[in-house]
C-alpha positions as CSV (number, residue, x, y, z in Angstrom):
1,M,108.8,110.8,96.0
2,R,106.2,108.0,96.0
3,L,106.3,105.8,92.9
4,I,102.8,105.8,91.3
5,E,101.5,102.3,90.4
6,T,100.6,101.7,86.8
7,V,97.6,99.5,86.4
8,D,97.2,97.4,83.2
9,F,93.6,96.1,82.9
10,D,94.7,93.0,81.0
11,N,97.0,91.9,83.9
12,I,94.4,91.1,86.5
13,D,96.9,89.0,88.5
14,C,98.7,92.3,89.2
15,W,95.9,94.6,90.1
16,A,93.1,92.4,91.6
17,P,94.8,91.9,95.0
18,N,95.4,95.6,95.3
19,L,91.8,96.3,94.5
20,T,90.7,93.8,97.1
21,V,92.6,95.7,99.7
22,V,91.1,99.0,98.5
23,L,87.5,97.5,98.8
24,R,88.0,96.0,102.3
25,S,86.1,98.9,104.0
26,V,83.0,98.4,101.8
27,V,83.1,94.8,100.8
28,T,83.1,92.5,103.8
29,D,84.6,89.0,104.1
30,S,81.1,87.5,104.1
31,V,80.4,89.3,100.7
32,I,83.7,87.9,99.4
33,E,82.7,84.4,100.5
34,R,79.3,84.6,98.8
35,L,80.9,85.8,95.6
36,A,83.5,83.0,95.8
37,G,80.7,80.4,96.2
38,A,78.5,81.7,93.4
39,K,78.5,80.6,89.8
40,F,77.8,83.2,87.1
41,E,76.9,82.6,83.5
42,F,78.0,86.1,82.4
43,I,80.6,88.4,83.7
44,E,78.0,91.1,84.2
45,D,76.1,88.9,86.6
46,A,79.0,88.9,89.1
47,L,78.8,92.7,89.4
48,D,75.0,92.7,89.7
49,F,75.3,90.2,92.6
50,L,78.0,92.3,94.3
51,F,75.8,95.3,94.2
52,T,72.9,93.4,95.8
53,L,75.2,92.6,98.7
54,T,76.8,96.0,99.2
55,D,76.3,99.8,99.0
56,S,76.9,100.2,95.3
57,D,77.6,104.0,95.7
58,A,80.3,103.3,98.3
59,V,81.9,100.6,96.2
60,T,81.9,102.9,93.2
61,D,83.4,105.7,95.2
62,A,86.2,103.5,96.4
63,V,87.1,102.4,92.9
64,L,87.0,105.9,91.6
65,A,89.4,107.0,94.4
66,W,91.7,104.0,93.6
67,I,91.8,104.9,89.8
68,T,92.6,108.5,90.6
69,S,95.5,107.4,92.8
70,V,97.2,105.3,90.1
71,N,98.2,105.5,86.4
72,I,96.1,103.6,84.0
73,M,97.8,101.9,81.0
74,G,96.2,103.0,77.7
75,Y,97.0,101.7,74.2
76,H,97.0,103.2,70.7
77,G,97.4,101.0,67.7
78,T,98.4,102.1,64.2
79,R,100.9,101.7,61.5
80,L,104.1,103.8,61.6
81,T,107.4,104.1,59.9
82,D,110.6,104.1,62.0
83,E,110.8,107.9,61.4
84,E,107.2,108.3,62.7
85,V,108.1,106.3,65.8
86,T,111.0,108.6,66.5
87,S,108.8,111.6,66.1
88,I,106.2,110.3,68.6
89,K,108.9,109.4,71.1
90,N,110.3,112.9,70.9
91,N,107.1,115.0,70.5
92,G,104.3,112.8,71.9
93,L,101.2,111.5,70.3
94,L,99.5,114.3,68.5
95,P,95.7,114.8,67.9
96,L,94.6,114.3,64.4
97,E,95.1,117.3,62.1
98,A,93.6,116.0,58.8
99,K,95.5,118.3,56.4
100,L,98.8,117.0,57.8
101,R,98.0,113.5,56.7
102,R,98.1,114.5,53.0
103,N,101.7,113.7,52.2
104,R,101.5,110.4,54.0
105,L,98.4,109.4,52.2
106,A,99.8,110.4,48.8
107,R,102.9,108.4,49.4
108,A,100.9,105.3,50.4
109,L,98.3,105.5,47.7
110,S,100.6,106.5,44.8
111,F,101.4,102.9,44.0
112,H,97.9,102.3,42.8
113,P,97.6,102.1,39.0
114,K,94.7,104.5,39.1
115,W,96.3,107.0,41.5
116,S,96.7,109.6,38.8
117,E,93.0,109.6,38.1
118,V,92.0,110.4,41.7
119,A,95.0,112.3,43.0
120,D,93.4,115.7,42.4
121,R,90.5,114.8,44.7
122,L,92.7,114.0,47.7
123,D,92.5,117.4,49.3
124,A,88.7,117.6,49.0
125,V,88.3,114.1,50.5
126,I,90.7,115.0,53.4
127,E,88.6,118.1,54.1
128,A,85.3,116.0,54.0
129,Y,86.5,113.4,56.5
130,G,88.4,115.9,58.5
131,K,87.0,119.4,59.0
132,N,83.6,118.5,57.7
133,N,83.2,115.4,59.9
134,R,82.0,113.0,57.3
135,A,81.5,109.6,59.0
136,G,82.2,111.0,62.4
137,N,84.3,113.7,64.1
138,R,88.0,112.8,64.5
139,E,89.7,116.1,64.1
140,G,91.7,117.2,67.1
141,Q,91.4,113.9,68.9
142,V,93.7,111.1,70.1
143,H,92.0,107.7,70.7
144,L,93.3,105.2,73.2
145,T,91.8,101.9,74.5
146,L,92.1,100.1,77.9
147,S,92.9,96.6,76.6
148,K,95.9,95.7,74.6
149,A,94.4,92.2,74.0
150,G,91.3,93.9,72.5
151,L,93.5,96.0,70.2
152,V,95.5,93.1,69.0
153,H,92.8,90.4,68.8
154,G,89.5,92.2,68.6
155,F,89.4,95.5,66.8
156,N,92.8,95.1,65.1
157,H,92.1,96.9,61.8
158,Y,94.1,99.9,63.1
159,L,97.2,97.6,63.3
160,A,96.4,96.2,59.8
161,F,95.7,99.5,58.0
162,G,96.6,102.4,60.3
163,S,94.4,105.3,61.4
164,E,90.7,105.3,61.0
165,F,90.9,108.6,59.2
166,D,93.4,107.3,56.6
167,Q,91.3,104.2,56.1
168,R,88.2,106.3,55.3
169,V,90.1,108.5,52.8
170,A,91.8,105.6,51.1
171,Q,88.7,103.6,50.7
172,Y,86.7,106.5,49.4
173,L,89.3,107.2,46.7
174,L,90.3,103.7,45.7
175,G,88.1,101.2,47.5
176,E,89.4,98.2,49.2
177,E,92.6,98.3,47.0
178,G,93.4,101.7,48.4
179,K,92.8,100.5,52.0
180,K,95.1,97.5,51.3
181,L,97.9,99.8,50.2
182,L,97.9,101.3,53.7
183,S,98.8,97.9,55.0
184,L,102.0,98.1,53.1
185,Y,103.1,101.4,54.6
186,G,104.9,101.4,57.9
187,K,104.7,98.6,60.5
188,P,102.0,97.7,63.0
189,R,102.8,99.5,66.3
190,I,101.3,99.5,69.7
191,I,102.0,102.6,71.7
192,E,101.8,101.9,75.5
193,I,100.9,105.0,77.6
194,A,100.8,105.4,81.4
195,L,97.9,107.8,81.9
196,P,97.2,109.7,85.2
197,G,94.1,108.0,86.6
198,N,92.0,111.2,86.9
199,L,92.7,112.0,83.2
200,A,92.0,108.5,82.1
201,L,88.6,108.7,83.8
202,G,87.8,112.0,82.1
203,A,88.9,110.7,78.7
204,A,86.6,107.6,79.2
205,H,83.6,110.0,79.5
206,P,83.9,112.3,76.5
207,Y,80.2,112.8,76.1
208,F,78.5,112.0,79.4
209,G,80.4,112.8,82.7
210,I,80.7,110.5,85.7
211,D,78.1,112.4,87.6
212,D,75.7,112.2,84.7
213,M,76.1,108.5,84.4
214,R,75.6,107.9,88.2
215,R,72.4,110.0,88.2
216,K,71.1,107.7,85.5
217,G,72.0,104.6,87.6
218,D,74.9,103.6,85.4
219,V,78.4,102.6,86.6
220,P,81.1,105.0,85.3
221,N,83.4,103.8,82.6
222,L,86.6,102.2,83.8
223,V,85.0,101.6,87.2
224,N,82.5,99.3,85.4
225,E,85.3,97.4,83.6
226,F,87.5,96.9,86.6
227,L,84.6,95.9,89.0
228,K,83.1,93.4,86.6
229,A,86.4,91.7,86.1
230,W,87.3,91.8,89.8
231,S,84.0,90.4,91.0
232,Y,84.0,87.7,88.4
233,R,87.5,86.8,89.3
234,I,86.5,86.2,92.9
235,S,84.2,83.4,91.8
236,N,86.5,82.2,89.1
237,P,90.1,82.4,90.4
238,N,91.6,81.3,87.0
239,F,89.8,84.0,85.1
240,Q,92.0,86.4,83.0
241,S,90.7,89.8,82.1
242,R,92.7,89.9,78.9
243,K,90.5,87.2,77.5
244,L,87.6,89.7,77.4
245,E,89.4,91.7,74.7
246,I,87.2,94.7,75.7
247,D,86.8,97.9,73.7
248,C,86.8,100.6,76.3
249,G,87.8,103.8,74.6
250,M,89.4,107.0,75.9
251,I,89.5,110.3,73.9
252,F,92.0,113.0,74.5
253,Y,91.8,116.4,72.9
254,K,95.5,117.4,73.5
255,T,98.8,115.9,72.7
256,I,99.7,112.8,74.8
257,P,103.1,114.0,76.2
258,A,106.2,112.0,75.3
259,N,107.0,111.3,79.0
260,W,103.7,109.4,79.4
261,I,104.8,107.0,76.6
262,V,106.1,103.8,78.2
263,N,107.0,102.0,74.9
264,V,106.3,101.7,71.2
265,K,106.3,98.1,70.1
266,T,106.0,96.5,66.7
267,L,103.4,93.8,66.6
268,E,105.9,90.9,66.3
269,D,107.3,92.0,69.7
270,F,103.9,91.8,71.4
271,H,103.5,89.2,74.1
272,N,101.4,88.9,77.2
273,E,103.6,90.3,79.9
274,R,103.5,89.0,83.5
275,C,103.9,90.9,86.7
């Protein structure tokens, strides 16, 4: 059985050489040379230049085929107790079911001196931010991101306070003090997940499909991120994709199976792995 490669966007040293091989049929040596000799102010400029020198549809097709042939590493950041970590390792990462957050929220918020004054409103607020979609629809979803560096250094409020849903409920009931209580519950955890490439692509297009984006002249998600980093790297060999700290989300509407989970790390164990 062939071992399927797992591609981590933040580790460009690992995947860029492979993508170069994949693109050989549509990106000639002369194009590589022109990219290498160019200087770009912005990362987007490198991809624009690549597309002026090549058949952009052929390049996009090649990257789509590559992504579907590999696993793509995705990341979920939150706060978890040790017991919750064990549950995720055994049962997978479950989509949000708002009513099941009640006991956890009550335990975390019960240390507030005014908890007794707002406790009887908890169920109504959970319903408002869950089933009734106040401040956005989150029910029945699992959210992942492409970049661990982005999760840790960019949009790290999930690691500081836990799930977006919990934050909304806590803040509505008890303001910033309620939200701060969430930071005392559990530990910051990063769940590392190896996603089948075709499913990662689908999850990165929850609202507009790949074909829809291409008809509008847009580069599909994931393809866009990898191609921008790759083409910029050709002209800047020391460039590291993790420095972008990108926020490229993927939404799943079913449980992330336990056998896709590579690891669950606490934040203090986080480091930039090398190939």
